C-alpha positions as YAML, in Angstrom:
chain: A
units: angstrom
residues:
- id: 1
  name: UNK
  ca: [-2.18, 37.79, -62.74]
- id: 2
  name: UNK
  ca: [-0.69, 39.56, -59.41]
- id: 3
  name: UNK
  ca: [-1.47, 40.78, -56.08]
- id: 4
  name: UNK
  ca: [-0.20, 43.51, -53.71]
- id: 5
  name: UNK
  ca: [-1.46, 45.54, -50.53]
- id: 6
  name: UNK
  ca: [-1.89, 49.06, -52.79]
- id: 7
  name: UNK
  ca: [-3.82, 47.63, -55.74]
- id: 8
  name: UNK
  ca: [-4.96, 44.29, -54.57]
- id: 9
  name: UNK
  ca: [-5.42, 41.83, -57.68]
- id: 10
  name: UNK
  ca: [-4.26, 43.22, -61.06]
- id: 11
  name: UNK
  ca: [-3.48, 41.52, -64.61]
- id: 12
  name: UNK
  ca: [0.12, 43.00, -65.99]
- id: 13
  name: UNK
  ca: [0.50, 43.28, -69.78]
- id: 14
  name: UNK
  ca: [3.75, 43.88, -71.41]
- id: 15
  name: UNK
  ca: [4.43, 46.62, -73.82]
- id: 16
  name: UNK
  ca: [4.48, 44.44, -76.58]
- id: 17
  name: UNK
  ca: [0.34, 43.18, -75.96]
- id: 18
  name: UNK
  ca: [-0.69, 46.59, -75.08]
- id: 19
  name: UNK
  ca: [-2.70, 46.87, -78.65]
- id: 20
  name: UNK
  ca: [-4.55, 43.62, -77.86]
- id: 21
  name: UNK
  ca: [-5.69, 45.03, -74.44]
- id: 22
  name: UNK
  ca: [-9.77, 44.96, -74.18]
- id: 23
  name: UNK
  ca: [-11.57, 48.26, -74.12]
- id: 24
  name: UNK
  ca: [-13.28, 47.33, -70.64]
- id: 25
  name: UNK
  ca: [-9.74, 47.04, -68.54]
- id: 26
  name: UNK
  ca: [-8.87, 49.82, -66.15]
- id: 27
  name: UNK
  ca: [-4.98, 50.87, -66.10]
- id: 28
  name: UNK
  ca: [-4.10, 50.96, -62.41]
- id: 29
  name: UNK
  ca: [-0.16, 51.24, -62.68]
- id: 30
  name: UNK
  ca: [2.42, 52.00, -65.29]
- id: 31
  name: UNK
  ca: [5.56, 50.15, -65.14]
- id: 32
  name: UNK
  ca: [9.13, 50.46, -67.44]
- id: 33
  name: UNK
  ca: [8.12, 47.35, -69.26]
- id: 34
  name: UNK
  ca: [4.43, 46.68, -68.52]
- id: 35
  name: UNK
  ca: [0.97, 48.12, -67.66]
- id: 36
  name: UNK
  ca: [-1.17, 46.61, -64.77]
- id: 37
  name: UNK
  ca: [-5.01, 46.59, -65.14]
- id: 38
  name: UNK
  ca: [-8.24, 45.69, -63.26]
- id: 39
  name: UNK
  ca: [-11.52, 44.44, -64.70]
- id: 40
  name: UNK
  ca: [-14.90, 44.49, -63.06]
- id: 41
  name: UNK
  ca: [-14.83, 40.76, -62.91]
- id: 42
  name: UNK
  ca: [-11.27, 40.84, -61.10]
- id: 43
  name: UNK
  ca: [-12.70, 43.50, -58.48]
- id: 44
  name: UNK
  ca: [-15.77, 40.92, -57.24]
- id: 45
  name: UNK
  ca: [-13.16, 38.14, -57.18]
- id: 46
  name: UNK
  ca: [-10.92, 40.23, -54.99]
- id: 47
  name: UNK
  ca: [-14.02, 41.32, -52.89]
- id: 48
  name: UNK
  ca: [-14.96, 37.94, -52.26]
- id: 49
  name: UNK
  ca: [-11.49, 36.60, -51.48]
- id: 50
  name: UNK
  ca: [-10.49, 39.14, -48.99]
- id: 51
  name: UNK
  ca: [-13.73, 39.09, -47.21]
- id: 52
  name: UNK
  ca: [-13.64, 35.60, -46.81]
- id: 53
  name: UNK
  ca: [-11.14, 35.67, -44.04]
- id: 54
  name: UNK
  ca: [-13.22, 37.92, -42.08]
- id: 55
  name: UNK
  ca: [-16.15, 35.75, -42.71]
- id: 56
  name: UNK
  ca: [-14.18, 32.70, -41.65]
- id: 57
  name: UNK
  ca: [-13.31, 34.21, -38.48]
- id: 58
  name: UNK
  ca: [-16.96, 35.17, -37.47]
- id: 59
  name: UNK
  ca: [-17.92, 31.81, -38.57]
- id: 60
  name: UNK
  ca: [-15.41, 30.23, -36.29]
- id: 61
  name: UNK
  ca: [-16.28, 32.41, -33.68]
- id: 62
  name: UNK
  ca: [-20.25, 31.70, -33.91]
- id: 63
  name: UNK
  ca: [-19.17, 27.72, -33.78]
- id: 64
  name: UNK
  ca: [-16.83, 27.84, -30.99]
- id: 65
  name: UNK
  ca: [-19.31, 29.95, -28.89]
- id: 66
  name: UNK
  ca: [-21.91, 27.30, -29.56]
- id: 67
  name: UNK
  ca: [-19.63, 24.34, -28.61]
- id: 68
  name: UNK
  ca: [-18.43, 26.30, -25.33]
- id: 69
  name: UNK
  ca: [-22.36, 26.71, -24.51]
- id: 70
  name: UNK
  ca: [-23.00, 23.04, -24.88]
- id: 71
  name: UNK
  ca: [-19.90, 22.37, -22.55]
- id: 72
  name: UNK
  ca: [-20.80, 24.83, -20.30]
- id: 73
  name: UNK
  ca: [-24.36, 23.07, -19.79]
- id: 74
  name: UNK
  ca: [-22.60, 19.66, -19.33]
- id: 75
  name: UNK
  ca: [-19.46, 20.85, -17.39]
- id: 76
  name: UNK
  ca: [-20.25, 18.77, -14.22]
- id: 77
  name: UNK
  ca: [-20.39, 15.47, -16.29]
- id: 78
  name: UNK
  ca: [-17.35, 16.19, -18.27]
- id: 79
  name: UNK
  ca: [-15.45, 16.84, -15.32]
- id: 80
  name: UNK
  ca: [-16.48, 13.73, -13.46]
- id: 81
  name: UNK
  ca: [-15.29, 11.82, -16.50]
- id: 82
  name: UNK
  ca: [-12.02, 13.49, -16.57]
- id: 83
  name: UNK
  ca: [-11.56, 12.56, -13.28]
- id: 84
  name: UNK
  ca: [-12.36, 9.10, -13.59]
- id: 85
  name: UNK
  ca: [-10.31, 8.65, -16.79]
- id: 86
  name: UNK
  ca: [-7.39, 10.18, -15.23]
- id: 87
  name: UNK
  ca: [-7.69, 7.77, -12.21]
- id: 88
  name: UNK
  ca: [-7.68, 4.74, -14.46]
- id: 89
  name: UNK
  ca: [-4.84, 6.19, -16.31]
- id: 90
  name: UNK
  ca: [-2.68, 6.37, -13.21]
- id: 91
  name: UNK
  ca: [-3.66, 3.03, -11.88]
- id: 92
  name: UNK
  ca: [-3.31, 1.09, -15.14]
- id: 93
  name: UNK
  ca: [-0.15, 3.00, -15.55]
- id: 94
  name: UNK
  ca: [1.06, 1.67, -11.99]
- id: 95
  name: UNK
  ca: [-0.75, -1.77, -12.82]
- id: 96
  name: UNK
  ca: [1.46, -2.13, -16.06]
- id: 97
  name: UNK
  ca: [4.71, -1.16, -14.35]
- id: 98
  name: UNK
  ca: [3.98, -3.51, -10.73]
- id: 99
  name: UNK
  ca: [3.79, -6.36, -13.29]
- id: 100
  name: UNK
  ca: [6.41, -5.58, -15.92]
- id: 101
  name: UNK
  ca: [9.16, -4.89, -13.06]
- id: 102
  name: UNK
  ca: [7.90, -7.35, -10.37]
- id: 103
  name: UNK
  ca: [6.46, -5.07, -7.78]
- id: 104
  name: UNK
  ca: [5.04, -6.38, -4.70]
- id: 105
  name: UNK
  ca: [1.87, -5.27, -2.66]
- id: 106
  name: UNK
  ca: [3.00, -3.98, 0.46]
- id: 107
  name: UNK
  ca: [1.15, -4.73, 4.05]
- id: 108
  name: UNK
  ca: [0.36, -1.28, 5.35]
- id: 109
  name: UNK
  ca: [-0.12, -1.44, 9.04]
- id: 110
  name: UNK
  ca: [-0.31, 0.96, 12.09]
- id: 111
  name: UNK
  ca: [2.70, 0.09, 14.07]
- id: 112
  name: UNK
  ca: [6.15, 1.86, 14.10]
- id: 113
  name: UNK
  ca: [8.09, -0.87, 12.02]
- id: 114
  name: UNK
  ca: [9.17, -0.56, 8.06]
- id: 115
  name: UNK
  ca: [10.79, -3.35, 6.50]
- id: 116
  name: UNK
  ca: [11.74, -3.61, 2.62]
- id: 117
  name: UNK
  ca: [13.25, -6.43, 1.36]
- id: 118
  name: UNK
  ca: [15.40, -6.39, -2.02]
- id: 119
  name: UNK
  ca: [14.09, -2.84, -2.40]
- id: 120
  name: UNK
  ca: [14.80, -1.04, -5.44]
- id: 121
  name: UNK
  ca: [14.68, 2.65, -7.27]
- id: 122
  name: UNK
  ca: [11.72, 2.67, -9.46]
- id: 123
  name: UNK
  ca: [13.32, 5.30, -11.97]
- id: 124
  name: UNK
  ca: [17.08, 4.31, -11.81]
- id: 125
  name: UNK
  ca: [16.37, 0.76, -12.33]
- id: 126
  name: UNK
  ca: [14.52, 1.94, -15.75]
- id: 127
  name: UNK
  ca: [17.61, 3.53, -16.87]
- id: 128
  name: UNK
  ca: [20.01, 0.65, -16.43]
- id: 129
  name: UNK
  ca: [20.33, -2.43, -17.80]
- id: 130
  name: UNK
  ca: [17.60, -5.04, -16.85]
- id: 131
  name: UNK
  ca: [19.15, -7.22, -13.90]
- id: 132
  name: UNK
  ca: [21.95, -4.82, -12.98]
- id: 133
  name: UNK
  ca: [20.52, -2.93, -10.44]
- id: 134
  name: UNK
  ca: [21.36, -4.16, -6.65]
- id: 135
  name: UNK
  ca: [18.95, -4.10, -4.59]
- id: 136
  name: UNK
  ca: [18.64, -3.53, -0.68]
- id: 137
  name: UNK
  ca: [17.00, -4.53, 2.49]
- id: 138
  name: UNK
  ca: [15.89, -1.69, 5.15]
- id: 139
  name: UNK
  ca: [14.36, -2.07, 8.49]
- id: 140
  name: UNK
  ca: [13.43, 0.52, 10.87]
- id: 141
  name: UNK
  ca: [11.88, -0.74, 14.41]
- id: 142
  name: UNK
  ca: [11.65, 0.68, 17.69]
- id: 143
  name: UNK
  ca: [14.92, -0.84, 18.55]
- id: 144
  name: UNK
  ca: [16.54, 0.25, 15.60]
- id: 145
  name: UNK
  ca: [14.96, 3.56, 14.54]
- id: 146
  name: UNK
  ca: [18.18, 5.78, 13.64]
- id: 147
  name: UNK
  ca: [20.53, 4.16, 10.85]
- id: 148
  name: UNK
  ca: [23.85, 5.82, 10.25]
- id: 149
  name: UNK
  ca: [25.26, 4.74, 6.92]
- id: 150
  name: UNK
  ca: [28.62, 5.46, 5.77]
- id: 151
  name: UNK
  ca: [30.46, 4.65, 2.47]
- id: 152
  name: UNK
  ca: [32.34, 6.17, -0.28]
- id: 153
  name: UNK
  ca: [31.01, 8.59, -2.89]
- id: 154
  name: UNK
  ca: [29.05, 6.89, -5.86]
- id: 155
  name: UNK
  ca: [28.61, 3.68, -3.74]
- id: 156
  name: UNK
  ca: [25.09, 4.36, -3.43]
- id: 157
  name: UNK
  ca: [24.07, 6.15, -0.20]
- id: 158
  name: UNK
  ca: [21.86, 8.62, -1.63]
- id: 159
  name: UNK
  ca: [19.95, 6.20, -4.28]
- id: 160
  name: UNK
  ca: [19.33, 3.98, -0.86]
- id: 161
  name: UNK
  ca: [17.87, 7.03, 0.85]
- id: 162
  name: UNK
  ca: [15.58, 7.91, -2.15]
- id: 163
  name: UNK
  ca: [14.27, 4.52, -2.90]
- id: 164
  name: UNK
  ca: [13.29, 4.00, 0.77]
- id: 165
  name: UNK
  ca: [11.20, 7.34, 0.58]
- id: 166
  name: UNK
  ca: [9.81, 6.41, -3.13]
- id: 167
  name: UNK
  ca: [8.54, 3.14, -1.76]
- id: 168
  name: UNK
  ca: [6.87, 4.87, 1.08]
- id: 169
  name: UNK
  ca: [5.03, 7.21, -0.85]
- id: 170
  name: UNK
  ca: [3.91, 4.31, -3.54]
- id: 171
  name: UNK
  ca: [2.73, 2.37, -0.95]
- id: 172
  name: UNK
  ca: [0.71, 4.86, 0.94]
- id: 173
  name: UNK
  ca: [-1.12, 5.96, -2.16]
- id: 174
  name: UNK
  ca: [-2.21, 2.48, -2.64]
- id: 175
  name: UNK
  ca: [0.48, 1.27, -5.46]
- id: 176
  name: UNK
  ca: [2.67, -1.84, -5.39]
- id: 177
  name: UNK
  ca: [6.52, -1.09, -4.52]
- id: 178
  name: UNK
  ca: [9.61, -2.36, -6.12]
- id: 179
  name: UNK
  ca: [10.57, -4.85, -3.62]
- id: 180
  name: UNK
  ca: [10.34, -8.74, -2.92]
- id: 181
  name: UNK
  ca: [8.31, -7.94, 0.48]
- id: 182
  name: UNK
  ca: [7.29, -4.71, 1.83]
- id: 183
  name: UNK
  ca: [5.69, -3.66, 5.33]
- id: 184
  name: UNK
  ca: [5.29, -0.09, 5.68]
- id: 185
  name: UNK
  ca: [3.96, 1.34, 8.86]
- id: 186
  name: UNK
  ca: [1.78, 4.27, 8.89]
- id: 187
  name: UNK
  ca: [3.78, 7.40, 8.20]
- id: 188
  name: UNK
  ca: [2.51, 11.00, 8.68]
- id: 189
  name: UNK
  ca: [5.15, 12.79, 6.79]
- id: 190
  name: UNK
  ca: [8.08, 12.26, 4.85]
- id: 191
  name: UNK
  ca: [11.06, 14.71, 5.15]
- id: 192
  name: UNK
  ca: [14.23, 14.62, 3.08]
- id: 193
  name: UNK
  ca: [17.30, 16.66, 3.00]
- id: 194
  name: UNK
  ca: [19.10, 15.19, -0.01]
- id: 195
  name: UNK
  ca: [21.21, 16.88, -2.45]
- id: 196
  name: UNK
  ca: [23.16, 20.30, -2.52]
- id: 197
  name: UNK
  ca: [21.34, 23.77, -3.81]
- id: 198
  name: UNK
  ca: [21.74, 27.29, -3.18]
- id: 199
  name: UNK
  ca: [19.51, 30.50, -2.85]
- id: 200
  name: UNK
  ca: [21.61, 33.22, -4.98]
- id: 201
  name: UNK
  ca: [18.44, 35.49, -5.17]
- id: 202
  name: UNK
  ca: [17.56, 35.25, -1.58]
- id: 203
  name: UNK
  ca: [21.14, 35.48, -0.37]
- id: 204
  name: UNK
  ca: [21.24, 32.36, 0.74]
- id: 205
  name: UNK
  ca: [24.28, 29.91, 0.48]
- id: 206
  name: UNK
  ca: [24.30, 25.80, 0.09]
- id: 207
  name: UNK
  ca: [24.97, 25.99, 3.64]
- id: 208
  name: UNK
  ca: [22.27, 27.96, 4.89]
- id: 209
  name: UNK
  ca: [19.63, 26.37, 2.58]
- id: 210
  name: UNK
  ca: [20.71, 23.18, 4.37]
- id: 211
  name: UNK
  ca: [20.41, 24.48, 7.72]
- id: 212
  name: UNK
  ca: [17.16, 25.83, 7.02]
- id: 213
  name: UNK
  ca: [15.71, 22.47, 5.48]
- id: 214
  name: UNK
  ca: [17.01, 20.91, 8.42]
- id: 215
  name: UNK
  ca: [15.58, 23.18, 10.93]
- id: 216
  name: UNK
  ca: [12.19, 22.62, 9.31]
- id: 217
  name: UNK
  ca: [12.62, 19.10, 9.70]
- id: 218
  name: UNK
  ca: [13.31, 19.30, 13.48]
- id: 219
  name: UNK
  ca: [10.48, 21.56, 14.42]
- id: 220
  name: UNK
  ca: [7.94, 19.43, 12.41]
- id: 221
  name: UNK
  ca: [8.95, 15.75, 12.89]
- id: 222
  name: UNK
  ca: [7.01, 13.55, 14.50]
- id: 223
  name: UNK
  ca: [7.39, 10.07, 15.96]
- id: 224
  name: UNK
  ca: [5.57, 8.61, 12.93]
- id: 225
  name: UNK
  ca: [7.43, 10.67, 10.58]
- id: 226
  name: UNK
  ca: [10.28, 9.18, 7.99]
- id: 227
  name: UNK
  ca: [13.61, 11.47, 7.96]
- id: 228
  name: UNK
  ca: [16.06, 10.89, 5.25]
- id: 229
  name: UNK
  ca: [19.20, 12.92, 5.60]
- id: 230
  name: UNK
  ca: [22.49, 13.01, 3.25]
- id: 231
  name: UNK
  ca: [25.35, 14.75, 4.42]
- id: 232
  name: UNK
  ca: [24.52, 17.22, 6.82]
- id: 233
  name: UNK
  ca: [27.10, 19.89, 7.89]
- id: 234
  name: UNK
  ca: [29.33, 19.27, 4.83]
- id: 235
  name: UNK
  ca: [29.08, 23.21, 3.99]
- id: 236
  name: UNK
  ca: [31.20, 24.33, 6.82]
- id: 237
  name: UNK
  ca: [34.30, 23.10, 8.72]
- id: 238
  name: UNK
  ca: [34.77, 19.49, 9.69]
- id: 239
  name: UNK
  ca: [34.39, 20.07, 13.36]
- id: 240
  name: UNK
  ca: [31.39, 22.44, 13.05]
- id: 241
  name: UNK
  ca: [29.84, 20.03, 10.66]
- id: 242
  name: UNK
  ca: [30.74, 16.69, 12.89]
- id: 243
  name: UNK
  ca: [28.95, 18.76, 15.89]
- id: 244
  name: UNK
  ca: [26.05, 19.71, 14.02]
- id: 245
  name: UNK
  ca: [25.44, 16.63, 12.62]
- id: 246
  name: UNK
  ca: [26.12, 14.81, 16.06]
- id: 247
  name: UNK
  ca: [23.15, 17.02, 17.81]
- id: 248
  name: UNK
  ca: [20.88, 16.76, 14.98]
- id: 249
  name: UNK
  ca: [21.11, 12.90, 15.14]
- id: 250
  name: UNK
  ca: [20.61, 13.05, 19.02]
- id: 251
  name: UNK
  ca: [17.66, 15.32, 18.83]
- id: 252
  name: UNK
  ca: [15.82, 12.98, 16.58]
- id: 253
  name: UNK
  ca: [16.92, 9.94, 18.52]
- id: 254
  name: UNK
  ca: [16.17, 11.17, 21.84]
- id: 255
  name: UNK
  ca: [13.49, 14.26, 21.09]
- id: 256
  name: UNK
  ca: [11.47, 13.29, 17.99]
- id: 257
  name: UNK
  ca: [11.88, 9.54, 18.06]
- id: 258
  name: UNK
  ca: [11.06, 9.12, 14.08]
- id: 259
  name: UNK
  ca: [12.52, 6.65, 11.97]
- id: 260
  name: UNK
  ca: [15.52, 8.18, 10.59]
- id: 261
  name: UNK
  ca: [18.44, 7.09, 7.81]
- id: 262
  name: UNK
  ca: [21.57, 9.68, 7.88]
- id: 263
  name: UNK
  ca: [24.04, 9.15, 5.15]
- id: 264
  name: UNK
  ca: [27.14, 10.67, 6.06]
- id: 265
  name: UNK
  ca: [31.23, 10.56, 5.72]
- id: 266
  name: UNK
  ca: [31.61, 11.70, 9.07]
- id: 267
  name: UNK
  ca: [33.28, 8.65, 10.56]
- id: 268
  name: UNK
  ca: [33.25, 10.31, 13.96]
- id: 269
  name: UNK
  ca: [29.32, 9.60, 14.15]
- id: 270
  name: UNK
  ca: [30.16, 5.83, 14.17]
- id: 271
  name: UNK
  ca: [30.47, 6.61, 17.75]
- id: 272
  name: UNK
  ca: [26.71, 7.34, 18.24]
- id: 273
  name: UNK
  ca: [25.37, 4.00, 18.51]
- id: 274
  name: UNK
  ca: [27.82, 3.22, 21.97]
- id: 275
  name: UNK
  ca: [25.76, 6.21, 23.19]
- id: 276
  name: UNK
  ca: [22.32, 6.32, 21.54]
- id: 277
  name: UNK
  ca: [20.13, 3.25, 22.53]
- id: 278
  name: UNK
  ca: [18.30, 2.99, 19.23]
- id: 279
  name: UNK
  ca: [21.00, 3.96, 16.67]
- id: 280
  name: UNK
  ca: [22.67, 1.56, 14.60]
- id: 281
  name: UNK
  ca: [25.81, 1.59, 11.98]
- id: 282
  name: UNK
  ca: [25.20, 0.59, 8.44]
- id: 283
  name: UNK
  ca: [27.99, 1.00, 5.58]
- id: 284
  name: UNK
  ca: [27.54, 0.59, 1.52]
- id: 285
  name: UNK
  ca: [30.19, -2.00, 0.79]
- id: 286
  name: UNK
  ca: [33.26, -1.66, -1.28]
- id: 287
  name: UNK
  ca: [35.84, -4.04, -2.59]
- id: 288
  name: UNK
  ca: [39.46, -2.86, -2.73]
- id: 289
  name: UNK
  ca: [41.22, -4.49, -5.89]
- id: 290
  name: UNK
  ca: [44.86, -3.21, -6.16]
- id: 291
  name: UNK
  ca: [44.97, 0.59, -6.36]
- id: 292
  name: UNK
  ca: [41.21, 0.92, -7.36]
- id: 293
  name: UNK
  ca: [37.84, 0.05, -5.88]
- id: 294
  name: UNK
  ca: [34.66, -2.14, -6.66]
- id: 295
  name: UNK
  ca: [31.48, -0.42, -5.92]
- id: 296
  name: UNK
  ca: [29.07, -3.51, -4.53]
- id: 297
  name: UNK
  ca: [26.36, -1.22, -3.65]
- id: 298
  name: UNK
  ca: [25.22, -3.44, -1.03]
- id: 299
  name: UNK
  ca: [23.93, -1.99, 2.50]
- id: 300
  name: UNK
  ca: [25.57, -3.90, 4.86]
- id: 301
  name: UNK
  ca: [25.74, -3.80, 8.99]
- id: 302
  name: UNK
  ca: [28.52, -1.92, 10.60]
- id: 303
  name: UNK
  ca: [30.34, 1.23, 9.64]
- id: 304
  name: UNK
  ca: [33.25, 1.97, 7.51]
- id: 305
  name: UNK
  ca: [36.43, 3.71, 8.41]
- id: 306
  name: UNK
  ca: [37.12, 5.13, 4.67]
- id: 307
  name: UNK
  ca: [35.62, 7.43, 2.49]
- id: 308
  name: UNK
  ca: [37.70, 6.52, -0.81]
- id: 309
  name: UNK
  ca: [37.84, 9.99, -2.01]
- id: 310
  name: UNK
  ca: [40.79, 9.88, -3.79]
- id: 311
  name: UNK
  ca: [39.77, 6.50, -5.82]
- id: 312
  name: UNK
  ca: [36.70, 8.52, -7.04]
- id: 313
  name: UNK
  ca: [39.00, 11.12, -8.12]
- id: 314
  name: UNK
  ca: [40.83, 8.72, -9.89]
- id: 315
  name: UNK
  ca: [37.99, 7.22, -11.57]
- id: 316
  name: UNK
  ca: [36.80, 10.72, -12.81]
- id: 317
  name: UNK
  ca: [40.00, 11.31, -14.54]
- id: 318
  name: UNK
  ca: [42.20, 13.40, -12.15]
- id: 319
  name: UNK
  ca: [45.65, 13.52, -13.67]
- id: 320
  name: UNK
  ca: [48.06, 10.75, -12.04]
- id: 321
  name: UNK
  ca: [50.39, 13.23, -10.46]
- id: 322
  name: UNK
  ca: [47.50, 14.81, -8.71]
- id: 323
  name: UNK
  ca: [46.19, 11.35, -7.41]
- id: 324
  name: UNK
  ca: [49.68, 10.50, -6.12]
- id: 325
  name: UNK
  ca: [50.19, 13.67, -4.31]
- id: 326
  name: UNK
  ca: [47.03, 13.33, -2.90]
- id: 327
  name: UNK
  ca: [47.68, 9.71, -1.24]
- id: 328
  name: UNK
  ca: [51.03, 11.11, -0.04]
- id: 329
  name: UNK
  ca: [49.05, 14.16, 1.49]
- id: 330
  name: UNK
  ca: [46.49, 11.82, 3.19]
- id: 331
  name: UNK
  ca: [49.25, 9.64, 4.70]
- id: 332
  name: UNK
  ca: [50.62, 12.64, 6.12]
- id: 333
  name: UNK
  ca: [47.17, 13.89, 7.60]
- id: 334
  name: UNK
  ca: [46.31, 10.23, 8.62]
- id: 335
  name: UNK
  ca: [49.62, 10.01, 10.56]
- id: 336
  name: UNK
  ca: [49.11, 13.26, 12.42]
- id: 337
  name: UNK
  ca: [45.81, 12.17, 13.79]
- id: 338
  name: UNK
  ca: [45.45, 10.37, 17.10]
- id: 339
  name: UNK
  ca: [42.32, 7.76, 18.19]
- id: 340
  name: UNK
  ca: [39.76, 9.14, 20.07]
- id: 341
  name: UNK
  ca: [39.56, 7.37, 23.46]
- id: 342
  name: UNK
  ca: [37.09, 4.53, 23.60]
- id: 343
  name: UNK
  ca: [36.29, 4.52, 20.04]
- id: 344
  name: UNK
  ca: [36.90, 2.26, 17.18]
- id: 345
  name: UNK
  ca: [40.57, 2.08, 15.90]
- id: 346
  name: UNK
  ca: [39.70, 3.68, 12.61]
- id: 347
  name: UNK
  ca: [37.89, 6.73, 14.38]
- id: 348
  name: UNK
  ca: [40.42, 9.60, 14.95]
- id: 349
  name: UNK
  ca: [40.62, 13.39, 15.44]
- id: 350
  name: UNK
  ca: [42.97, 16.21, 15.28]
- id: 351
  name: UNK
  ca: [45.39, 16.34, 18.02]
- id: 352
  name: UNK
  ca: [44.23, 20.08, 18.51]
- id: 353
  name: UNK
  ca: [40.93, 19.13, 18.84]
- id: 354
  name: UNK
  ca: [39.04, 18.46, 22.30]
- id: 355
  name: UNK
  ca: [38.09, 14.98, 22.79]
- id: 356
  name: UNK
  ca: [34.20, 15.62, 22.36]
- id: 357
  name: UNK
  ca: [32.93, 12.20, 21.85]
- id: 358
  name: UNK
  ca: [34.68, 10.95, 25.05]
- id: 359
  name: UNK
  ca: [34.04, 11.25, 28.70]
- id: 360
  name: UNK
  ca: [37.24, 13.23, 29.28]
- id: 361
  name: UNK
  ca: [40.33, 14.53, 27.49]
- id: 362
  name: UNK
  ca: [43.25, 12.11, 27.28]
- id: 363
  name: UNK
  ca: [45.83, 13.14, 29.77]
- id: 364
  name: UNK
  ca: [49.36, 13.81, 28.90]
- id: 365
  name: UNK
  ca: [51.77, 11.96, 31.38]
- id: 366
  name: UNK
  ca: [54.41, 14.39, 30.83]
- id: 367
  name: UNK
  ca: [51.94, 17.33, 31.52]
- id: 368
  name: UNK
  ca: [50.75, 15.54, 34.98]
- id: 369
  name: UNK
  ca: [54.36, 15.65, 36.34]
- id: 370
  name: UNK
  ca: [54.72, 18.98, 35.35]
- id: 371
  name: UNK
  ca: [51.75, 19.88, 37.46]
- id: 372
  name: UNK
  ca: [53.18, 18.19, 40.48]
- id: 373
  name: UNK
  ca: [56.24, 19.69, 40.55]
- id: 374
  name: UNK
  ca: [57.06, 21.78, 43.37]
- id: 375
  name: UNK
  ca: [59.58, 24.43, 41.45]
- id: 376
  name: UNK
  ca: [60.18, 26.26, 44.89]
- id: 377
  name: UNK
  ca: [61.77, 23.14, 46.27]
- id: 378
  name: UNK
  ca: [63.97, 22.44, 43.07]
- id: 379
  name: UNK
  ca: [67.59, 23.03, 43.17]
- id: 380
  name: UNK
  ca: [68.96, 24.44, 39.64]
- id: 381
  name: UNK
  ca: [70.65, 20.88, 38.99]
- id: 382
  name: UNK
  ca: [67.37, 18.97, 39.75]
- id: 383
  name: UNK
  ca: [65.51, 21.24, 37.59]
- id: 384
  name: UNK
  ca: [68.14, 20.76, 34.76]
- id: 385
  name: UNK
  ca: [67.92, 16.90, 35.37]
- id: 386
  name: UNK
  ca: [64.23, 17.03, 35.15]
- id: 387
  name: UNK
  ca: [64.23, 19.11, 31.86]
- id: 388
  name: UNK
  ca: [66.81, 16.53, 30.27]
- id: 389
  name: UNK
  ca: [64.54, 13.59, 31.38]
- id: 390
  name: UNK
  ca: [61.10, 15.21, 29.79]
- id: 391
  name: UNK
  ca: [63.09, 16.11, 26.55]
- id: 392
  name: UNK
  ca: [64.43, 12.65, 26.22]
- id: 393
  name: UNK
  ca: [60.96, 11.19, 26.88]
- id: 394
  name: UNK
  ca: [59.56, 13.44, 24.31]
- id: 395
  name: UNK
  ca: [62.00, 12.03, 21.71]
- id: 396
  name: UNK
  ca: [61.08, 8.41, 22.46]
- id: 397
  name: UNK
  ca: [57.50, 8.89, 21.72]
- id: 398
  name: UNK
  ca: [58.28, 10.76, 18.56]
...
């Protein structure tokens, strides 16, 4: 017995047995080695089988329509049940995680202060071996509302920013938070500028996207907002980037007055707390071990003067000759920089750059003397002696 789409079901009998074919068999097809027949019973069976799929579809439609009508009559009750079950699912999940990972119930108050003690990132700590995540404290008050965080790549600056934001979101939705103690002042909005991305379809570079997001923050943030910024200005030249980061921080401090944490590699910004009353410097600690470094992942008061970018490149597997050459170039570049007047010893700028962060540019004694010279009264011999003196002093300075 076989089946095809042309003849349907059929009985195939080889030529050897043709003499034994019953008289009621109807021949349908002749092949080289056999003949194909049908019978009345086979036609009836075919009709039943082929019609079954259509009848199944019809019956399925009838049953589904009846079920849909019954559900439609009770849709309000079913939706309410679904909402209750969804809430129970969320709270049960949060409760289970709070117990398993030792979360704490935050104190939600209406004042400005935000305090997190031993705060952790709820996702990253689950991806690491137990007890290996390093917790950190964070505190924002009226007196210390702008925190500038410096430190090397991979030290954990972005993780600290993210865990503060997640703790605030969890607290304000009514959940426990991954910390040993938490006090969360009411936050009306949470703004973040973290990570790098572009919008190629819209013709926007990474820097343009960064500036657009920063603009939205500056226009929308209020004194009750929490703003978390990571590396503002890095997509353009160093001087432009420092200037933008400096101005953004001043605006958030002076005009908005919100809680702000700004992670940056621009060490020039460490001077801001000298000018901004409510700004403070912090750094993510690193310990040097020979030519390498150990990331401590600890947020500590005070700034840092190094980014350890070459060390990170070495950890990433850059060839040894590239790392060695980078150290040489870094030494040369650092030797050509000068210290900004009134800034910490580690903060320096290129000699061709204006002292943007000091009250006035540093004066050069030789230039001052040149300004005071009266060329009309100098004899040729006196002019030659003065020129020789300037050249000698320039050599001593080098």
